[in-house]
C-alpha atoms as one frame of an Amber mdcrd trajectory, in Angstrom:
protein
  47.909-159.977  15.890  46.827-163.619  15.757  48.174-166.144  13.271  44.809
-166.131  11.502  45.059-162.348  11.064  48.521-162.829   9.534  47.201-165.446
   7.110  44.249-163.251   6.143  46.651-160.470   5.112  49.128-162.716   3.307
  48.154-161.714  -0.222  49.066-158.069   0.500  52.262-159.120   2.312  53.399
-161.116  -0.739  52.489-158.327  -3.135  54.493-155.814  -1.100  57.436-158.246
  -0.967  57.399-158.699  -4.752  57.260-154.962  -5.435  60.087-154.342  -2.956
  62.140-157.129  -4.564  61.638-155.721  -8.047  62.697-152.297  -6.810  65.861
-153.711  -5.261  66.637-155.709  -8.393  66.347-152.616 -10.581  68.502-150.501
  -8.262  71.155-153.195  -7.650  71.160-155.490 -10.705  74.622-156.789  -9.836
  73.338-158.323  -6.602  71.189-160.909  -8.400  73.685-163.770  -8.036  74.104
-163.188  -4.296  70.363-162.922  -3.743  69.721-166.148  -5.630  72.376-167.923
  -3.545  70.527-166.847  -0.371  67.280-168.135  -1.861  68.173-171.843  -1.767
  68.606-172.338   2.007  65.569-170.151   2.652  63.488-172.303   0.317  64.606
-175.424   2.143  63.560-173.957   5.505  60.213-172.790   4.074  59.424-176.206
   2.630  60.417-177.964   5.870  58.303-175.645   8.037  55.347-175.982   5.681
  55.625-179.771   5.637  55.493-179.787   9.441  51.940-178.456   9.092  50.968
-181.570   7.115  49.885-184.469   9.388  52.242-186.933   7.720  52.012-189.539
  10.474  48.229-189.750  10.250  47.783-190.987   6.681  45.249-193.739   7.578
  42.860-191.126   8.999  42.450-189.611   5.534  40.556-192.667   4.307  37.895
-192.730   7.007  35.601-190.701   4.760  36.101-192.633   1.546  33.549-190.641
  -0.416  35.280-187.332   0.348  38.743-188.791  -0.230  37.632-190.291  -3.542
  36.191-186.932  -4.595  39.429-185.171  -3.602  41.650-187.587  -5.525  39.418
-187.712  -8.616  39.067-183.936  -8.667  42.746-183.120  -8.222  44.317-185.884
 -10.277  41.758-186.590 -13.027  39.486-183.565 -13.508  42.110-180.855 -12.929
  44.617-182.328 -15.454  41.798-182.390 -18.020  41.070-178.719 -17.277  44.770
-177.892 -17.646  44.914-179.761 -20.961  42.106-177.567 -22.293  43.690-174.350
 -21.004  46.997-175.127 -22.741  45.254-174.280 -26.012  45.135-170.640 -24.896
  48.807-170.348 -23.978  51.643-169.035 -26.149  53.963-171.649 -27.624  56.899
-170.557 -25.453  58.035-173.831 -23.795  59.144-172.089 -20.582  55.747-170.452
 -20.113  53.924-173.714 -20.758  56.222-175.598 -18.391  55.610-173.044 -15.630
  51.850-173.361 -16.063  52.023-177.166 -16.028  54.260-177.274 -12.960  52.042
-175.031 -10.892  48.539-176.068 -12.001  48.999-179.840 -11.847  49.774-180.050
  -8.108  47.183-179.308  -5.374  47.990-176.998  -2.478  49.016-178.442   0.878
  49.202-175.340   3.042  47.080-172.209   2.739  44.048-174.016   1.312  43.394
-175.314   4.844  43.303-171.759   6.190  40.956-170.600   3.451  38.759-173.673
   3.879  38.423-172.743   7.555  37.675-169.084   6.749  34.916-170.174   4.331
  33.286-172.431   6.920  34.501-175.605   5.224  35.483-178.853   6.897  39.062
-178.048   7.911  39.406-181.431   9.641  38.831-183.338   6.417  41.040-180.876
   4.534  43.887-181.520   6.974  43.394-185.293   6.800  43.534-185.251   2.991
  46.664-183.074   2.806  49.356-185.772   3.201  47.634-187.929   0.584  47.550
-185.022  -1.878  51.215-184.296  -1.194  52.434-187.849  -1.766  50.239-188.503
  -4.821  51.287-185.262  -6.527  54.966-186.091  -6.109  54.392-189.480  -7.708
  52.232-188.212 -10.582  53.871-184.894 -11.525  56.629-186.536 -13.655  53.961
-188.652 -15.372  51.829-185.603 -16.159  54.800-183.636 -17.486  55.778-186.528
 -19.726  52.196-186.820 -21.048  51.900-183.087 -21.742  55.433-182.391 -23.002
  56.630-185.717 -24.421  60.333-185.995 -25.169  60.856-182.305 -24.322  60.243
-183.237 -20.692  63.052-185.787 -20.782  65.407-183.270 -22.407  64.633-180.627
 -19.768  65.205-182.897 -16.821  68.304-184.478 -18.314  70.161-181.202 -17.735
  70.636-179.208 -14.587  70.578-180.435 -10.996  66.870-181.314 -11.018  67.239
-184.649  -9.240  69.600-183.179  -6.643  67.231-180.282  -5.962  64.259-182.632
  -5.699  66.072-184.804  -3.163  67.577-181.990  -1.087  64.772-179.404  -1.142
  61.673-181.595  -1.307  62.370-185.164  -0.214  64.809-184.295   2.604  62.496
-181.651   4.198  59.590-184.083   3.853  61.463-186.833   5.699  62.706-184.351
   8.312  59.178-183.045   8.898  57.869-186.604   9.283  60.658-187.411  11.773
  59.947-184.245  13.758  56.241-185.071  13.907  57.014-188.569  15.128  59.370
-187.204  17.777  56.874-184.562  18.938  53.971-187.033  18.955  55.932-189.445
  21.121  56.432-186.651  23.668  52.846-185.378  23.472  54.149-182.014  22.388
  53.099-181.905  18.757  50.348-179.320  19.145  52.565-176.744  20.871  55.506
-177.325  18.534  53.463-177.212  15.328  51.618-174.146  16.581  54.920-172.288
  16.977  56.178-173.372  13.553  52.861-172.379  11.959  53.819-168.706  12.342
  56.764-169.057   9.959  55.375-169.995   6.488  53.916-166.562   5.670  57.000
-164.440   6.534  59.321-167.052   5.009  57.340-167.155   1.765  57.347-163.346
   1.697  61.153-163.430   1.917  61.299-166.077  -0.820  59.181-164.089  -3.287
  61.165-160.941  -2.386  64.432-162.682  -3.292  62.940-164.188  -6.454  61.651
-160.804  -7.619  64.983-159.134  -6.843  67.095-161.801  -8.547  64.839-162.392
 -11.572  64.116-158.840 -12.734  65.244-159.627 -16.284  62.953-162.649 -16.440
  60.056-160.535 -15.139  60.704-157.936 -17.837  60.862-160.632 -20.528  57.570
-162.114 -19.331  55.536-158.890 -19.533  54.215-159.500 -23.081  52.775-162.920
 -22.152  51.453-162.105 -18.671  47.994-160.940 -19.875  47.507-164.235 -21.709
  48.771-166.224 -18.741  46.498-164.221 -16.436  43.493-165.240 -18.507  44.490
-168.899 -18.209  44.914-168.676 -14.426  41.590-166.880 -13.976  39.948-169.440
 -16.260  41.402-172.215 -14.116  39.928-170.703 -10.949  36.485-170.490 -12.567
  36.579-174.027 -13.993  37.951-175.478 -10.737  35.078-173.841  -8.862  32.495
-175.346 -11.210  34.215-178.738 -11.065  34.178-178.708  -7.265  30.493-177.764
  -7.187  29.619-180.454  -9.736  31.492-183.197  -7.864  29.951-182.110  -4.560
  26.432-182.344  -5.962  27.073-185.542  -7.916  28.332-187.327  -4.787  25.887
-185.534  -2.464  28.704-184.394  -0.173  27.855-182.280   2.882  28.229-178.555
   2.263  31.267-178.210   4.542  33.037-181.100   2.782  32.153-179.572  -0.584
  33.719-176.270   0.428  36.944-178.067   1.380  36.906-179.825  -1.998  36.407
-176.582  -3.940  39.320-174.886  -2.186  41.544-177.908  -2.783  40.803-177.876
  -6.519  41.229-174.114  -6.832  44.517-173.710  -4.929  47.862-174.976  -6.207
  51.208-175.966  -4.653  53.499-173.266  -6.048  56.117-173.373  -3.291  56.885
-177.084  -3.856  57.545-176.716  -7.586  59.541-173.485  -7.244  62.834-175.297
  -6.505  62.388-177.402  -9.640  61.890-174.294 -11.785  64.854-172.524 -10.170
  67.093-175.492 -10.994  66.377-175.243 -14.736  68.857-173.698 -17.217  68.620
-169.910 -17.823  66.500-170.275 -20.971  63.688-171.734 -18.833  63.655-168.934
 -16.236  60.292-167.599 -17.438  58.767-170.622 -15.697  59.777-169.103 -12.325
  57.942-165.844 -13.040  54.866-167.760 -14.208  54.758-169.805 -10.986  55.100
-166.772  -8.694  52.565-164.830 -10.758  50.084-167.707 -10.481  50.306-167.501
  -6.699  49.264-163.842  -6.763  46.378-164.473  -9.158  45.294-167.420  -7.025
  45.360-165.489  -3.756  43.279-162.691  -5.268  40.906-165.303  -6.689  40.593
-167.002  -3.320  39.287-163.734  -1.878  36.406-164.120  -4.330  36.048-167.795
  -3.378  35.655-166.798   0.282  32.563-164.778  -0.635  31.127-167.055  -3.313
  31.642-170.612  -2.040  29.559-170.365   1.175  26.702-168.930  -0.867  26.965
-171.572  -3.567  27.220-174.373  -0.979  25.020-173.269   1.911  24.657-175.572
   4.888  21.394-177.416   4.931
């Protein structure tokens, strides 16, 4: 099996991991605390390995195609928040559900969207170049977005719990470590081989993460069942609106078809694994946000299978 084969099958791998985790959680409910304790170091490793796939030391290259980069930034950080604002009208008033949706939909993906861009015949080179910019901008803007959408409730949420500690240890520290590793590997002309080896790890690691989340959060999953149909509609609506937004921006700026495909996949895919630690660090009454984030990943991956068929037809090469 090649790495591309593994990535093509990832949606079914994650689904199997979630079902297995739920089964374990129902059979051994007392093991939840131990499973959640094992989740934290695994999340840190996953985030570090995933960040090593982001070309952090090549930020200037992202701005060589200013038209594409402008489209990517405007789409992800202006158009998408407007779409999310409209979709909030269709969500239940449960603050934990709304927080989960905001956390996951406001940040663009930095990992598997490159694979899917490649599979759809999009410009993977431009997608890779834009990834570190998307990662850094989303970290800077996410607190601003949450404050705009939630007001003082945002400040109350993040005043309790180890949010800042989790952000520094599970997001900032892996980001700095990945940047240092890339610098070290680049200096020894070994980056390609090293990154290629590490690129095998995100899928199995994420499968383990969602397995542990499902096993340790069975009660939260059960509590979320009444709202999941409504949340599903919002996530499907987001995929549809993101697709139309990507097509509209591509045509308005007259981007090449391959660049337009990369843009569409960037707008349609979200960065669930980066915001998971933040949701896990919240007090127990906010645990529904975790289920919402994991559930969004499944809906997104199924939706991307449709994207892979539709996007090349909607943006054919000239």
